[in-house]
Residue, then its C-alpha position, 0 to 999 in steps of 0.5 A: m499500500n503506497a502512503a499517502s503522497g502530495e503527487h497528483r493520481r490520474h483520473l478514470s474517465t469510469s471514476p464516479f467521482k469529478p476531478p478536482p479543478p485545475a490550479p487558477p493560474l499565479e498572477r503577474f507581478s511588476v516593478n512599481d505595481q501597486v498592491t494591499h495583503d490582508r495582513y501587511g495592507l496597502g504596499v509597492v511590490i519593489g522586485v519580483e523573482d518569476g513564479v518564487a515570491v516577490f518583496v514589497d515595500f508596505r513604508s513600514r516593512q518590506e517583506r517578501i510574498t512567496a508563492p501562490f499570493k493569497r492574501l496578494y491581490k493587485l490593485 
C-alpha cells in the first residue's frame, strides 16, 4: 500500500467522482505595481522573482511574499 503523498493521481473516465479542478494560474506582478495584502496593507512591488516570490515595500517594512500569492492582490 502506498502512503498518501502530494503526487497527482490520474482520473479514470469510469470514476463516479469528478476530477479535482485545475489550479488557478498565478497572478503576475511587476515592479512598481500597487498591491494590497490582508496582513500588511497597501504596498508597492520593488522586486520580482518569476513565479517564486515578490518583494513588497509596505512603508513600515519590506516583505518577501512567496507564491502562491493567496493574500496579495494587485490594485
